[in-house]
C-alpha positions in Angstrom: -22.5 6.5 19.2 -23.2 2.8 19.9 -26.9 1.8 20.0 -28.1 -0.1 23.0 -28.3 -3.8 22.4 -25.1 -3.8 20.2 -22.6 -6.4 21.0 -18.9 -6.5 20.3 -19.7 -9.2 17.8 -22.2 -6.9 15.9 -19.4 -4.1 15.9 -16.8 -6.5 14.5 -19.1 -8.1 11.9 -19.0 -11.4 13.7 -20.7 -14.0 11.6 -19.7 -17.1 13.5 -23.1 -17.7 15.1 -23.8 -21.4 14.7 -20.3 -22.0 13.5 -20.2 -25.4 15.2 -22.8 -26.6 12.8 -21.4 -25.1 9.6 -20.1 -27.4 7.0 -16.5 -27.2 5.6 -16.4 -24.9 2.7 -13.1 -26.3 1.6 -12.4 -29.9 2.2 -10.0 -31.5 -0.2 -6.3 -32.1 -0.8 -4.0 -29.2 -0.9 -4.1 -28.7 -4.6 -3.0 -25.3 -5.9 -6.5 -23.8 -6.4 -7.7 -24.9 -2.9 -4.5 -23.7 -1.2 -4.9 -20.3 -3.1 -8.5 -20.0 -1.9 -7.5 -20.9 1.6 -4.7 -18.4 1.8 -7.0 -15.7 0.4 -8.8 -15.8 3.7 -5.7 -14.6 5.6 -5.9 -10.9 6.5 -2.5 -9.2 6.9 -0.6 -5.9 6.3 -0.1 -4.9 2.8 3.6 -5.1 2.1 5.6 -3.7 -0.8 9.1 -4.8 -1.6 11.2 -2.0 -3.1 14.3 -2.2 -5.3 16.0 -0.2 -7.9 15.4 -0.9 -11.6 17.3 0.9 -14.3 18.5 3.3 -11.4 14.8 4.1 -10.5 12.7 3.2 -7.4 10.5 0.2 -8.2 7.9 -1.5 -6.0 6.0 -4.8 -5.9 3.2 -5.8 -3.5 3.9 -9.2 -1.9 1.8 -11.5 0.1 4.5 -13.3 2.0 6.5 -11.4 4.6 7.6 -12.4 8.0 10.2 -11.6 10.7 12.6 -14.4 11.2 14.7 -13.6 14.2 15.7 -10.6 16.3 19.5 -11.1 16.6 20.5 -10.5 14.0 17.4 -8.7 12.8 16.2 -10.8 9.9 13.1 -10.9 7.6 11.8 -13.1 5.0 9.9 -12.3 1.7 8.8 -14.3 -1.2 8.6 -13.0 -4.7 7.7 -14.6 -7.9 11.0 -15.7 -9.5 10.1 -14.5 -12.9 9.6 -10.9 -11.9 11.6 -7.8 -12.4 11.8 -7.5 -8.5 13.4 -10.9 -8.2 16.1 -10.0 -10.8 16.7 -6.7 -9.0 17.2 -8.4 -5.7 19.7 -11.0 -7.1 21.6 -8.2 -8.8 21.7 -5.6 -6.0 21.5 -7.8 -2.9 19.4 -5.2 -1.2 15.7 -4.5 -0.9 13.3 -2.6 1.2 10.2 -3.9 3.1 7.5 -1.3 3.4 4.4 -2.0 5.6 1.8 0.3 4.1 -0.7 2.6 5.8 -4.2 3.4 4.9 -2.8 6.6 3.2 -1.0 4.4 0.7 -3.9 2.6 -1.0 -3.0 4.0 -4.5 0.6 2.7 -4.0 -0.6 -0.8 -3.2 -2.8 -0.8 -6.3 0.1 0.4 -8.4 2.6 -2.2 -7.2 0.1 -5.2 -7.3 -0.6 -5.0 -11.0 0.7 -8.2 -12.7 3.0 -7.4 -15.6 2.7 -3.6 -15.2 5.4 -1.0 -14.9 5.8 -0.3 -11.2 8.2 2.7 -10.8 7.4 4.4 -7.6 9.5 7.6 -7.9 6.5 9.8 -7.0 6.0 8.0 -3.7 9.5 7.6 -2.2 11.3 9.8 0.3 14.1 11.8 -1.2 17.5 10.2 -0.5 18.6 13.6 1.0 16.1 13.2 3.8 17.3 9.6 4.7 20.1 8.4 6.8 23.3 7.8 4.7 23.2 4.0 5.5 19.8 3.5 3.9 20.2 2.0 0.5 16.7 0.9 -0.6 13.8 3.1 -1.6 11.6 4.1 1.2 7.9 4.7 0.5 6.5 7.9 1.9 3.8 7.5 4.7 4.6 3.8 5.4 4.1 2.3 8.9 7.6 1.1 8.9 10.3 0.4 6.3 13.1 -2.2 6.8 16.2 -1.7 4.6 17.7 -5.2 4.1 20.8 -7.0 2.8 20.3 -10.3 1.2 21.7 -13.1 3.4 20.2 -16.1 1.6 18.0 -16.6 -1.4 16.7 -19.9 -2.9 14.0 -20.9 -5.4 11.2 -22.8 -4.1 8.7 -23.8 -6.7 7.6 -20.6 -8.6 9.0 -18.2 -6.1 12.3 -16.8 -4.8 12.4 -17.0 -1.1 14.7 -14.3 0.3 16.1 -13.7 3.7 17.5 -10.3 4.5 19.4 -8.9 7.5 17.9 -5.6 8.4 20.4 -2.8 8.1 18.1 0.1 9.1 14.5 0.6 10.4 12.5 3.7 9.5 9.2 4.3 11.4 7.6 7.7 11.2 4.6 8.9 13.2 2.0 6.0 13.9 -0.6 5.5 11.2 -3.4 3.1 10.6 -2.3 0.0 8.8 -3.6 -1.0 5.4 -4.9 -4.6 5.5 -5.9 -7.0 2.9 -7.7 -10.4 3.0 -10.7 -12.2 1.8 -10.2 -10.7 -1.7 -10.5 -7.0 -0.6 -8.9 -4.1 1.3 -9.8 -3.9 5.0 -9.5 -1.4 7.8 -8.1 -2.0 11.2 -10.3 -2.0 14.3 -9.0 -1.0 17.7 -10.7 -3.7 19.7 -9.6 -2.2 23.1 -11.4 1.0 22.0 -14.6 -1.0 21.1 -14.6 -2.7 24.4 -14.3 0.6 26.2 -17.2 1.9 24.1 -19.5 -1.2 24.8 -18.7 -0.9 28.5 -19.6 2.7 28.6 -22.8 2.0 26.6 -23.9 -0.8 28.9 
């Protein structure tokens, strides 16, 4: 129940009161540390790229994922060029992009450990339950998985930037997305639902 007097800003944790008078917290050239701190404020879906390493399912959490175009369906991911995942993508020319749900927090934690072994055999859908054309590991309980074939890959600075044409899309029952930003995991909020609740309480 919403207590009377609560505003939508209260429910969303809106702390922008007086924002016009706020000082810049970051005001410098785009050096690596400042850029990293600024990007840490971006809140987005937790994304795990899956490949096969030594014939086993392997996953790595990435912070850079984006759709590129609809025709042909193409996505972009960035992975550290010195990682096992980058080597696997180069070798296999296939990779999976899994947008995680709130049921997969442990998977995200496993796949985000720098330098750690990231086999995800216990978290993937059995190949016998997947369409024959799906070549990449599919993480169980994901919001959606894109099975992709590499169309272009180039090194930019420390990272491998990969564009992949989507060969298959798997989207099971709708789930709540797992979000990350500002240095911590976050939960999604249905703003339309909150608006309906505030209107009902008014």
